[in-house]
C-alpha positions as CSV (number, residue, x, y, z in Angstrom):
1,M,-15.2,-4.0,8.6
2,S,-13.7,-6.8,10.7
3,L,-13.6,-6.7,14.5
4,E,-9.9,-6.0,14.6
5,R,-9.7,-2.6,16.2
6,P,-10.8,-1.8,19.8
7,V,-12.7,1.3,20.7
8,V,-10.6,3.3,23.2
9,L,-12.2,4.8,26.3
10,R,-10.3,6.8,28.9
11,F,-11.4,8.6,32.1
12,A,-9.2,11.3,33.5
13,A,-10.0,12.9,36.9
14,L,-10.0,16.7,37.0
15,F,-10.5,19.5,39.4
16,P,-12.4,22.6,38.2
17,T,-9.1,24.5,38.2
18,D,-7.8,22.0,35.6
19,L,-10.3,23.1,33.1
20,A,-8.1,26.0,32.2
21,H,-5.6,23.6,30.6
22,Y,-8.5,21.8,28.9
23,V,-9.7,25.1,27.3
24,L,-6.1,26.0,26.3
25,H,-5.7,22.7,24.5
26,E,-9.2,23.1,22.9
27,E,-7.9,26.5,21.5
28,R,-4.6,24.9,20.6
29,R,-2.6,27.1,22.9
30,G,0.0,26.2,25.5
31,R,1.6,22.9,26.3
32,G,0.4,19.7,24.6
33,S,-0.6,21.4,21.3
34,E,2.8,21.3,19.5
35,H,1.9,18.1,17.6
36,C,-1.4,19.4,16.2
37,V,-1.6,20.0,12.5
38,T,-2.5,23.7,12.0
39,E,-3.9,23.1,8.5
40,R,-6.5,20.7,9.9
41,K,-7.6,22.8,12.8
42,H,-10.6,24.1,11.0
43,L,-11.9,20.5,10.9
44,N,-12.3,20.4,14.6
45,R,-15.9,20.4,15.8
46,L,-16.5,22.3,19.1
47,N,-19.6,22.1,21.3
48,L,-21.0,18.9,19.9
49,I,-22.7,18.8,23.3
50,G,-23.2,21.9,25.4
51,D,-22.9,25.6,24.8
52,A,-19.8,27.7,24.1
53,D,-20.1,29.3,27.6
54,W,-20.1,25.9,29.4
55,R,-17.2,26.7,31.6
56,E,-18.6,30.0,32.9
57,R,-21.9,28.3,33.6
58,L,-20.2,25.4,35.4
59,D,-18.2,27.9,37.6
60,L,-21.5,29.7,38.4
61,E,-23.2,26.4,39.2
62,I,-20.4,25.3,41.5
63,A,-20.4,28.6,43.3
64,A,-24.2,28.4,43.7
65,A,-24.0,24.9,45.1
66,R,-21.2,26.0,47.5
67,A,-23.4,28.8,48.8
68,E,-26.6,26.8,48.9
69,N,-25.0,23.8,50.7
70,F,-23.5,26.2,53.3
71,A,-26.9,27.8,53.9
72,E,-28.6,24.4,54.1
73,E,-26.0,23.1,56.6
74,L,-26.4,26.1,58.9
75,V,-30.2,25.8,58.9
76,A,-30.0,22.1,59.7
77,L,-27.5,22.7,62.6
78,K,-29.6,25.6,63.9
79,R,-32.7,23.4,63.7
80,L,-30.9,20.7,65.7
81,K,-29.9,23.4,68.2
82,R,-26.2,22.6,67.8
83,K,-25.1,26.1,68.6
84,K,-21.5,25.3,69.0
85,E,-21.2,23.4,65.7
86,W,-23.3,26.1,64.1
87,L,-20.9,28.8,65.2
88,A,-17.8,26.7,64.1
89,R,-19.3,26.0,60.8
90,G,-20.3,29.6,60.2
91,T,-16.7,30.6,60.9
92,E,-15.4,28.1,58.3
93,G,-17.5,29.4,55.6
94,P,-18.7,27.7,52.4
95,K,-16.9,24.5,51.1
96,D,-16.4,23.0,47.7
97,P,-19.4,20.8,46.7
98,W,-17.5,17.6,46.6
99,N,-15.8,15.3,49.0
100,A,-12.0,15.6,49.5
101,T,-10.3,13.7,46.8
102,E,-6.8,13.4,45.5
103,A,-7.7,13.2,41.8
104,G,-10.6,15.6,41.4
105,P,-14.4,15.2,41.1
106,L,-14.8,15.9,37.4
107,R,-14.1,13.4,34.7
108,E,-12.7,14.0,31.2
109,V,-13.8,11.3,28.8
110,I,-11.7,10.5,25.7
111,L,-13.1,8.2,22.9
112,T,-11.1,7.2,19.9
113,V,-10.0,4.3,17.6
114,N,-6.7,3.5,16.0
115,K,-6.1,5.7,13.0
116,D,-5.9,2.7,10.7
117,W,-9.6,2.0,11.3
118,F,-10.4,5.4,9.7
119,E,-7.8,5.4,7.0
120,T,-7.8,1.8,5.7
121,P,-10.5,1.4,3.0
122,S,-12.7,-1.7,2.7
123,D,-11.8,-1.8,-1.0
124,P,-8.1,-1.4,-1.9
125,S,-9.1,0.4,-5.1
126,K,-10.4,3.3,-3.0
127,L,-7.1,3.9,-1.3
128,F,-7.1,7.6,-2.2
129,D,-10.9,8.1,-1.8
130,N,-11.6,10.1,1.4
131,A,-15.3,9.6,1.2
132,E,-15.2,6.3,3.2
133,K,-12.8,7.8,5.8
134,E,-15.1,10.8,6.3
135,R,-18.1,8.5,6.6
136,R,-16.4,6.5,9.3
137,E,-15.4,9.6,11.2
138,A,-19.0,10.9,11.0
139,D,-20.4,7.5,12.2
140,F,-17.9,7.3,15.0
141,T,-18.6,10.9,16.1
142,A,-22.4,10.3,16.1
143,H,-22.0,7.1,18.1
144,A,-19.7,8.7,20.6
145,C,-22.2,11.6,21.2
146,E,-25.1,9.2,21.4
147,W,-23.2,7.0,24.0
148,L,-22.3,10.1,26.1
149,T,-25.9,11.5,26.1
150,S,-27.5,8.1,26.7
151,R,-25.2,7.1,29.5
152,F,-24.6,10.4,31.3
153,G,-27.4,12.8,30.1
154,D,-27.1,16.3,31.5
155,M,-23.9,15.4,33.3
156,V,-22.1,16.0,30.0
157,V,-21.4,19.8,30.0
158,T,-19.3,19.8,26.8
159,A,-17.9,17.6,24.1
160,R,-15.8,18.2,21.0
161,A,-14.2,16.3,18.2
162,D,-10.5,16.9,17.3
163,H,-9.4,16.1,13.7
164,D,-6.0,17.8,13.7
165,E,-4.1,15.1,15.6
166,T,-3.0,11.6,14.8
167,A,-6.5,10.1,14.8
168,L,-10.0,11.5,15.3
169,H,-11.0,11.5,19.0
170,L,-13.6,13.1,21.2
171,H,-13.2,14.9,24.5
172,A,-16.0,15.4,26.9
173,I,-16.4,16.8,30.5
174,I,-18.7,15.0,32.9
175,V,-20.0,16.6,36.0
176,P,-21.9,14.0,38.0
177,W,-24.2,16.1,40.3
178,V,-26.2,14.3,43.0
179,E,-28.4,15.5,45.9
180,K,-28.1,14.0,49.4
181,T,-30.2,14.9,52.4
182,S,-29.4,14.4,56.1
183,G,-30.6,15.8,59.3
184,R,-27.3,17.4,60.2
185,R,-26.5,19.0,56.8
186,G,-29.8,19.3,55.1
187,T,-30.1,18.9,51.4
188,Q,-26.6,19.0,49.8
189,R,-25.9,19.2,46.1
190,L,-22.6,17.5,45.4
191,I,-20.4,16.4,42.6
192,Q,-19.8,12.7,43.3
193,P,-18.2,10.7,40.4
194,T,-18.7,7.3,42.1
195,S,-22.5,7.9,42.0
196,H,-22.5,6.8,38.4
197,P,-22.0,3.1,37.8
198,L,-19.9,3.5,34.7
199,I,-17.5,5.8,36.4
200,A,-17.4,3.7,39.6
201,S,-16.6,0.6,37.6
202,Y,-14.1,1.2,34.8
203,E,-14.4,-2.4,33.7
204,A,-18.2,-2.0,33.3
205,A,-17.6,1.1,31.2
206,Q,-15.3,-0.7,28.9
207,D,-17.8,-3.6,28.5
208,D,-20.6,-1.1,27.8
209,V,-18.7,1.0,25.2
210,G,-17.5,-2.1,23.4
211,A,-21.0,-3.4,23.0
212,F,-22.3,0.0,22.0
213,F,-19.8,0.5,19.2
214,A,-20.0,-3.1,17.9
215,P,-22.3,-2.1,15.0
216,L,-19.4,-0.1,13.6
217,G,-17.2,-3.2,13.6
218,L,-15.3,-2.3,16.7
219,R,-14.7,-4.3,19.8
220,R,-13.9,-3.9,23.5
221,G,-10.3,-3.4,24.5
222,E,-8.3,-6.0,26.2
223,A,-9.9,-7.2,29.5
224,R,-6.8,-6.8,31.6
225,A,-8.6,-6.4,34.9
226,K,-10.5,-9.7,34.4
227,A,-7.4,-11.5,33.2
228,R,-5.5,-10.3,36.3
229,R,-8.3,-11.4,38.6
230,E,-8.3,-14.8,37.0
231,A,-4.5,-15.0,37.3
232,K,-4.7,-13.9,40.9
233,E,-7.3,-16.6,41.6
234,A,-5.0,-19.2,39.9
235,A,-2.1,-17.9,42.0
236,E,-4.1,-18.3,45.2
237,A,-5.1,-21.8,44.2
238,A,-1.5,-22.7,43.4
239,R,-0.3,-21.3,46.7
240,K,-3.1,-23.2,48.6
241,A,-2.2,-26.4,46.8
242,A,1.5,-25.9,47.7
243,N,0.6,-25.3,51.4
244,D,-1.7,-28.3,51.4
245,S,1.1,-30.5,50.1
246,C,3.3,-29.3,53.1
247,A,5.6,-27.4,50.7
248,S,7.9,-24.7,52.1
249,A,7.0,-21.0,52.1
250,A,9.6,-20.5,49.3
251,E,7.9,-23.1,47.1
252,A,4.5,-21.7,47.8
253,Q,5.7,-18.2,46.8
254,A,7.3,-19.7,43.7
255,A,4.0,-21.2,42.7
256,W,2.3,-17.8,43.2
257,D,5.0,-16.0,41.1
258,A,4.7,-18.5,38.3
259,A,0.9,-18.1,38.2
260,M,1.1,-14.3,38.2
261,E,3.6,-14.1,35.4
262,A,0.9,-15.1,33.0
263,A,-1.3,-12.1,34.1
264,P,-1.3,-9.0,32.0
265,Q,0.6,-6.1,33.5
266,W,-1.4,-3.2,34.9
267,V,-1.0,-0.1,32.7
268,Q,-1.3,3.4,34.1
269,H,-2.9,5.7,31.6
270,K,-1.1,9.0,31.2
271,P,-2.3,12.3,29.9
272,T,-1.5,12.8,26.2
273,H,0.9,15.7,26.8
274,I,2.8,13.8,29.4
275,W,3.0,10.7,27.3
276,R,4.2,12.7,24.3
277,Q,6.8,14.5,26.5
278,E,8.0,11.2,27.8
279,E,8.1,9.7,24.3
280,Q,10.0,12.7,23.1
281,D,12.4,12.3,26.0
282,R,12.8,8.6,25.1
283,L,13.5,9.5,21.4
284,D,15.9,12.2,22.5
285,R,17.8,9.7,24.7
286,K,17.8,7.2,21.8
287,D,19.0,9.9,19.4
288,R,21.8,10.9,21.8
289,E,22.8,7.2,22.2
290,L,22.8,6.8,18.4
291,Q,24.9,9.9,18.0
292,R,27.3,8.6,20.7
293,R,27.6,5.3,18.9
294,Q,28.1,7.0,15.6
295,A,30.9,9.1,17.1
296,D,32.4,5.9,18.5
297,L,32.2,4.3,15.1
298,Q,33.7,7.3,13.4
299,A,36.6,7.3,16.0
300,R,37.0,3.5,15.4
301,D,37.0,4.1,11.7
302,A,39.6,6.7,12.1
303,Q,41.8,4.3,14.1
304,L,41.3,1.6,11.5
305,A,42.2,4.0,8.8
306,T,45.4,5.0,10.7
307,K,46.2,1.4,11.2
308,A,45.5,0.6,7.5
309,K,47.9,3.4,6.5
310,G,50.5,2.0,8.9
311,L,50.0,-1.5,7.4
312,E,50.3,-0.1,3.9
313,A,53.6,1.6,4.9
314,V,54.8,-1.7,6.4
315,G,53.7,-3.5,3.3
316,A,55.6,-1.1,1.1
317,E,58.7,-1.4,3.2
318,L,58.4,-5.2,3.1
319,T,58.0,-5.1,-0.7
320,K,61.0,-2.8,-0.9
321,R,63.0,-5.2,1.3
322,Q,61.9,-8.2,-0.7
323,S,63.0,-6.5,-3.9
324,A,66.3,-5.7,-2.3
325,V,66.7,-9.3,-1.1
326,A,65.8,-10.6,-4.6
327,D,68.4,-8.3,-6.1
328,R,71.0,-9.5,-3.5
329,E,70.1,-13.1,-4.4
330,V,70.8,-12.3,-8.0
331,E,74.1,-10.7,-7.1
332,I,75.1,-13.7,-5.0
333,D,74.1,-16.1,-7.8
334,A,76.2,-14.2,-10.3
335,A,79.2,-14.0,-7.8
336,V,78.9,-17.7,-7.2
337,A,78.9,-18.4,-10.9
338,V,82.0,-16.3,-11.4
339,L,83.8,-18.0,-8.5
340,D,82.8,-21.4,-9.9
341,A,84.2,-20.5,-13.3
342,V,87.5,-19.2,-11.7
343,E,87.8,-22.2,-9.5
344,A,87.3,-24.5,-12.5
345,G,90.0,-22.6,-14.4
346,R,87.5,-21.8,-17.2
347,C,88.2,-18.1,-17.1
348,D,90.9,-15.6,-16.2
349,P,89.8,-13.8,-13.1
350,G,91.6,-10.7,-14.2
351,R,89.8,-10.5,-17.5
352,L,86.2,-11.0,-16.4
353,D,85.1,-7.7,-17.7
354,H,86.4,-8.4,-21.3
355,P,83.8,-9.6,-23.8
356,E,86.3,-12.1,-25.4
357,E,86.8,-13.8,-22.1
358,L,83.0,-14.2,-21.7
359,D,82.8,-15.6,-25.2
360,R,85.5,-18.2,-24.4
361,L,83.6,-19.0,-21.2
362,A,80.3,-19.5,-23.2
363,A,82.1,-21.9,-25.4
364,V,83.7,-24.1,-22.7
365,A,81.1,-23.7,-19.8
366,P,77.7,-22.6,-21.2
367,D,75.8,-23.2,-17.8
368,L,78.2,-21.0,-15.9
369,H,78.0,-18.4,-18.7
370,R,74.1,-18.5,-18.5
371,R,74.1,-18.0,-14.7
372,M,76.6,-15.1,-15.0
373,M,74.5,-13.4,-17.7
374,A,71.1,-14.0,-15.8
375,T,70.8,-10.3,-15.2
376,P,73.3,-8.6,-17.6
377,T,73.4,-5.2,-15.8
378,R,74.0,-6.5,-12.3
379,A,76.1,-9.4,-13.5
380,G,78.3,-7.0,-15.4
381,Q,78.8,-4.9,-12.4
382,I,79.7,-8.0,-10.4
383,R,82.1,-9.2,-13.0
384,R,83.8,-5.8,-13.2
385,R,84.1,-5.6,-9.4
386,L,85.4,-9.2,-9.1
387,A,88.0,-8.4,-11.9
388,E,89.2,-5.4,-10.0
389,V,89.4,-7.5,-6.8
390,F,91.3,-10.3,-8.5
391,R,93.7,-7.8,-10.1
392,A,94.3,-6.1,-6.8
393,T,94.8,-9.4,-5.1
394,R,97.2,-10.6,-7.8
395,Q,99.2,-7.4,-7.5
396,R,99.4,-7.7,-3.7
397,A,100.5,-11.4,-4.1
398,K,103.2,-10.4,-6.6
399,L,104.5,-7.8,-4.3
400,A,104.5,-10.1,-1.3
401,A,106.3,-12.8,-3.4
402,E,109.0,-10.4,-4.5
403,K,109.4,-9.3,-1.0
404,R,109.8,-12.8,0.2
405,L,112.3,-13.5,-2.6
406,A,114.4,-10.5,-1.8
407,E,114.5,-11.6,1.8
408,R,115.6,-15.1,0.9
409,L,118.3,-13.8,-1.5
410,G,119.6,-11.5,1.2
411,A,119.8,-14.4,3.6
412,A,121.6,-16.5,1.0
413,D,124.1,-13.8,0.4
414,R,124.7,-13.4,4.1
415,L,125.1,-17.2,4.4
416,A,127.6,-17.3,1.5
417,A,129.7,-14.4,3.0
418,A,129.7,-16.2,6.3
419,A,130.7,-19.4,4.7
420,E,133.6,-17.7,2.9
421,A,134.7,-16.1,6.1
422,L,134.5,-19.4,7.9
423,R,136.4,-21.1,5.0
424,D,139.2,-18.5,5.1
425,A,139.4,-18.7,8.9
426,V,139.6,-22.5,8.7
427,L,142.1,-22.5,5.9
428,S,144.4,-20.1,7.7
429,R,144.8,-22.6,10.5
430,V,145.2,-25.8,8.4
431,P,148.7,-27.1,7.6
432,K,149.8,-26.7,4.0
433,A,150.0,-30.4,3.3
434,L,146.5,-30.9,4.6
435,L,145.3,-27.8,2.8
436,D,146.4,-29.1,-0.5
437,R,144.3,-32.1,-0.1
438,I,141.2,-30.1,1.2
439,L,141.1,-27.3,-1.4
440,P,139.8,-29.4,-4.3
441,L,137.0,-30.6,-2.1
442,V,136.2,-27.0,-1.0
443,D,136.1,-25.8,-4.6
444,T,133.7,-28.6,-5.5
445,A,131.4,-27.6,-2.6
446,S,131.6,-23.9,-3.6
447,Q,130.7,-24.7,-7.1
448,A,127.7,-26.7,-5.9
449,F,126.6,-23.9,-3.6
450,E,126.8,-21.3,-6.4
451,E,124.7,-23.6,-8.5
452,A,122.2,-23.9,-5.7
453,K,122.1,-20.1,-5.2
454,A,121.5,-19.6,-8.9
455,A,118.6,-22.1,-8.8
456,L,117.0,-20.6,-5.7
457,P,115.4,-17.4,-7.3
458,K,113.7,-19.5,-10.0
459,R,112.0,-21.9,-7.5
460,D,110.9,-19.0,-5.2
461,R,109.6,-17.0,-8.2
462,E,107.5,-20.0,-9.4
463,R,106.2,-20.6,-5.8
464,S,105.3,-16.9,-5.4
465,T,103.4,-16.9,-8.7
466,R,101.5,-20.0,-7.7
467,D,100.6,-18.4,-4.3
468,G,99.4,-15.3,-6.1
469,D,97.2,-17.2,-8.5
470,G,95.6,-19.2,-5.6
471,K,94.7,-16.0,-3.8
């Protein structure tokens, strides 16, 4: 097995009252046990070190130490004849057999390896063979128990191996008892974790456990503390060099910051149940964020769908309008063709809806006939409509011409009557001798007038007809 996986060692400080949660988790009850696989619970091995009643025995041992230490201190104070202190101490009563500490005097030890070390076979052909995995779990458990007993001895009051979680791991409780003697307090039996070198120096413990598990193909974890010390020393050297070169305080601080950026960040280990809760909270937040984004995307998709429907409606309307425009262009082309044929005198505008007129137009003007017949249905409608318009226009022109002719004839009649009246008035005042000379001339003028009057209707009729054809 290659030295790719580090052995994981964790120390957690506990008070004796915290052991209740330790036991609950051991029995898979209460908070922190939700992730455990019930079907694998029977594989867990309890009391690898210690007896089943270890907690009761520890409680009794702490109670005995509390009473013995109290009695020893009273005897020492009485022997020193410190009556006042003896009375005050007697009033206080027994104290816990450890110094005041924020974290607690006991230590929970956790030993494990990444699950891949247990599950990845050395031979790929043995992927589904559990024998090698079981052998590695047994070797790791044996090494862990040997390391605990060889390093802490009787301080280990209990140890167990859990197989029903993500990876095999061992839990152990260490109670580092020591005896201290002084004249004022006598012999005191105390729980003092710093009395053990591996507990006092977490870095030394990591070095030791890495070397101990090396025969299994494991290695020490990342030496973050050493890397941070080296980075800090480099930062101090960079700051000192900046100060020696008379650099400003800001430049010196920048040199420090640049050197510390390369240092590994300090990581605070968290209890498993707290880490899992925080991880679950993180996943829940991520899930809510994904749901929010999904809702936003769905809303955006709905908006896009609505816009797409609107665009489809607009496209359909445009297509409809384009079709209408194309039809109108055909109508205009047909109308222009008809007007060109009428203007060229190649067809009778009043007979555009007659087939024989179209046949005549095809013979004399085939191009115009082709344009008019481009779309027979619409062109036929246009021709019929234009024929109706031309007939109505011709009728209106004829009526207007007849009206103008009647008006002119009436004016001519009135002019003739006036001329006759004028002639009679003039003749009545002309002497007879002169009259005989004038009458032949008047008769000649009258005859010419009558001829002009007779010719007037024919010219007006022809002009009116031409005016009607032009319209």
